[in-house]
N, C-alpha and C positions, 0 to 999 in steps of 0.2 A: 226150170232153172235149178241147178244143183247148188245146195248150200253146204258150206264146210263148217264144222264145229270149230270154235276158237281153240288154238293149241294151248294146252296147260302144262305140257312136259316137252323136254327136248327130244328130238327124233333120232332114232338110230338109222342114219342114212349114209354113213361113210363106209365104203368097202375096204378090203384089205390093202389094195394098191394105194388108196388115198392115205391110209394110216402109215404105210411104209414111206411114202413121199413126205408125209408130215415129219417123220423122224429125220430122214436124210436132208430134207429141205431146211429144217430148223437148224441143223448142224452146219451146213455149208454156207458160210457168209463171206466176210472179207478176210478172215484170219489166214486161210490157206494161201492167199495172195501176198501176205505181208510177213507173217510170223517166221517162215523159213529163214529169212535174212537175220532176224534177231537171234534165232536159235543157232544158226551157223556161226555167228560172231561169238556166241558163248562157248560153243563146243570145238570149233575149228577142226572137225573130223567128219568126213562124209559117212563113215560107218556109224559113228555115234548119232549123227543126225537121223539116219534111217531107223536105228534102234530105238531112239526116243519116240519117233512117230509111231512105230509098231507097239512099243510098251504102253504109251498113252492110250492107243487104240484098244489094246487088250484090257487095260484097267477100266476104260469106259465100257467095254463089252461086259466085264464082270458086273459093273453097275447096272447095265441093261438086263443081265441075267437075273439079278436080284429083283429089279422092278418087274420083270416078266413073270417071276414066280408069284409075287404078291398080287399083280394085276390079274392073274389067273384065278385068284381066290376072291378078290373084291372087285365087283363090277359097279363102278359109280363115277359120275362126272366129278372132276376135282382132283383125280389122280393122287399125287403125293400128299396133298393136303388131307385127303380122306385116309390114306395109309397112316400118316402121322397121328391123326386123331384116334384111330382104332388101336394104334401101337403104343403111342407115348402120352396120349391124353389131350385134353382140350387146350391147355395153356400152350404147349409146344406147337400144336397145329395152328392155333390162332396167330402166334408170333410168325410162323412160317407163312401163313396165308396173307397176313397184313404186310409182311416184307415183300412178298411177291407183287402186291399191288402198289406199294409205295416206292420201291426202288429196284428190287431184283430184276423182275421182268420188264417193268416200265422203263427203268434206266437202261437196260439192254436194248429195248426197242428204240429209245431215243438215240442211243449210240449208233445202232445199225442204220436208222433212218438218216442220221447225219452223214454217215459214210456214203449212203446212197445219194444224198444231195451233193456231197463234196465231189463225187465222181461224175454226176450228171452236169455239174458246173464245168466239167472239162469241155462240154459241148455247148452249154448255155451260159453266156456271160451276162451278169447282172451289173447295172451301173452302181457306182459307189454312192452311199448315202451322204448327205451333208455331215460335216464334221461334228456339229453339235448334237446330231442324232446318233451317229455311230460311236461316239465317245461317251454316251449316256451310261452312267454307272449306278448299280444297285448294290447295297451291302447286305450280305446274308450272314447271320450268325453262324459260327463254326466253319464257314466256307470262305468268307472274305468278299472282295469286290467282284461282281460279275458284270459283263457287258452284253446285255440281251440283243442289241442291234448290230454288234460287230459280226462280220461275216454273215450278213443277213440272207444272202442268196441260198447257201446250203441249208440254213435253218428253215427258211420259208418252204423250200422243196421238201425237207424232212417232215415238216408239219402237214403239208398237203398230202404227202404220201401216207402218213399215219391215218389221216382223216379219210382218205380214199379207201384204204384197205379196211378200216373200221366199218365204212359203209358197205363194202362188199360182204363182209362177214355178218353185218347186221341183217342182210337180206337172206341169209341162210347158210348153215354149215356146209351144205352140199356145194353151194356156189364157191364158198371159201376153199373147200377141199379140192374142187375142180381147178381153181386158180393155182393152188399149191402143187397139184399133180403136174399140170402143164409146165409151170415155171421150173419145177425141180427136174423134170425130164430134160428141159432145155439146158439147165446149168450143168447137169451131169454129162450131157452130150458135149457141151462146150469144153469141159475139163478133159474129157477123153480125147476130143479133137486136138486141143492144145498139147496134151502129153504126147500123142502120136506124132503130131507135126514136129515137135522138138526132137523126138527120137529118130524120125525118118529124115527130116530136112535140116536138122540143127547143126550138122557138121561138127558134132562134139566128139568126146572120147570116153571110152569105158574106163580109162585110167582115172578119171575124175571121181569114180565111185569108190575108189579104194586108196587109202594112204598107209595101209599097214597099221592102222590105229596109232599113228604117230601123233603126238601132242606136244604143244609148247610147254615149257616148265610151269608157266602161269596156269595153264589149263590143268595139268597134272596135279598141281598143289591144291587146286580148288575144285577138283572134279565132282565131288558130291554136291557141293553148292551149285555148280553150274548145271549139273544134271537136273537138280530140283528146279532151277529157274527155267531151263528149256522145257521141262515137263509141264510147267505151269502155262507156258506159251502154247504148247500142243493141246493141253486141256481146254484152253480158251477156244481154239479152233474146233474142238470136238463138242463144245458146249451146245445144249439144246436138245440132246437126244431124249430127255425125259418129258418133253412138252406133250407128246402124244398121250401120256397118261391123263392129262387134264381133260381131254375130250373122250375118254374111254366110254362114257355113257352115251355117246353119239356114234360109236363105231358098231357096225353090224357084228354080231357074235363076238363081243369084246373079250370073253375069256379065252378064245382061241386067237383072235386077230391082233389084240394088243401085244401079247408076247411075241408073236411072229413079226409084227411091225418093228418092235424094238430090236429083235435079233437081225432081221434082214436089213433094216435101215442102217444100223450101226456097222454091220459088216461091209455094206456098200461103201460107206464113207471111209472106213479104214483102208480098203483097197484103193479107192480113188486118191486119198491123201498120200499113201506110200508111192503110188504110181507116178503122181505128178512131181513129187520130190525127187524121185529117180530121174525124171525127165529134166528137172532143173539142174541136177548135178551133172547130167550127161553133157549139157551145153555150157555149163559154168563151173569152174573149180570152186572149191569151198570158200576160198578167200574172196573170190569175186562175188559170190552170193552174200557173204558177210558184209560187203561194202555196197550192196544194192538194196536199199530199204524197200523199194517196190520191185521185188525180185521177179514177180510174174511178168511185169512190163519189160524189165531188162532182158528176161529170157525170150519173150516174144519178139523183141527188137532184133534178136539174132537171126530170125527167119523172115519176119515181116517188115524189117527196116523201120522207118519212121512211123509206119502204121501200127506198130506193136503196142504203143501206149494207148491208142484209140481202141484197139481190139480188147485189151485187158480192161480198160475202163468200162466197156460194154459188158464184159463178163462179170465184173464186180457189181455193176448196176443190176444185172439179172440176179446174181447170187444174193445180194442184200435185199432186193425186193422180195424174193422167195422166203428168205429167213425171217424178214419182218412180218410177212403174212402168216407164216407158221406160228410165230410167237403171239401175234395179236389174236389169231383164231383160237389158240389153245389156252392162253393165260387168263382170258376173261372168265373162264369157267371156274377159277379158284374163288374169287369173291362171290360168284353165283352160288357155289357149293357152300361157302361159309354162311351166306344168308339163308340158304335152304336148311342148314343145320342149326339155325337160330343163334349164330355166333357173330353176325354182322347185320348191317342195316337191312331190314326186310325188303325194301324196294330194289335191292340188288339181286334178289332172288326171283324177279319177275321173268316170265317167258312171253315173248312177243306172240300175240294171239294169231297172227297170220304167218310169220316167218319161222316160228318155233325156235327162236334164238334168245340167249340171255342179253337182250338189247340194252338194258340199263347198265349192266356190268361192262359191256363193250364200249358204251359211250364214256363212262367214267374212266376206264382204262385209257381210251384214246385221248381224253383231256389231260390226264396225268402225264402220259408219255409226251404229249405236245408241250406241256409246260416245262418238263425236264429238258 
């Protein structure tokens, strides 16, 4: 009978394709299905809308280039936390790492999981809780009153999804990476399918893509401010590109593959985002997009009728599931790296003897995200 030595270090088991899908999958969430409406309302110009998506993508790409350069020099689990520690010192890196665990990534995971639960409730109806339970209130300093049992269906699904994906990644980074690769391929394929369907069967007009840069007086007078606001919305949709640096210590040949993953993954998402926005504009004039908060669903209804909302709900469910998995898989490596460098609780730096994963950091992250 063959005996395996207990694992004491994380394993380099993720190939380049898994790293690329970690980048793209962490970026593509629910933002691309919602943010174009807000941005269109701010800009009211199809040309400016496309320019902002391209500009935000290029700025994101510059950030990816910067991380690609330093990841080619520093090969370590923890990514940006390690980069900050070596560049700016221990105080800055500790504050960054603690913020990642306490709110930056865990808060993002909670939000993504909630959107997942919200859209899944499109198909699953939960009964209402008794009034005395649903109206239960807690006071939080600096926050105010919160209602933990209000809208309990999406919250329950969100927590179950966080715990399920935490369990998947607990069992091995290769398993988590495989889930990420499959889900990301599916959502990239679904976005390409939707874009092509809108362009081919949408009965739209190319004239919707150009207005000669005509703007309302209100837009012209506040153009710089509106461009800044719309850029922030686009950046939110592009967020997550740096998550792959957190798992760089578990990627095969990281000094080559992490830079390539950052570059390929970011470029894939830029092309996808611009492509689907062109498709939105083809079937809907800019003012109609501005008045459609769920722009993807409104666009899908143009060709799929009443089934459009269901199709987009499925697309959002797949996208948020993949984005959540990518975030959970990568972000747990930050408190692990902090513990390994003696800057956090030692027990967070443990490696599971069988699965070779930072299991204690994954569990803590899952608990914090669920509470949020």
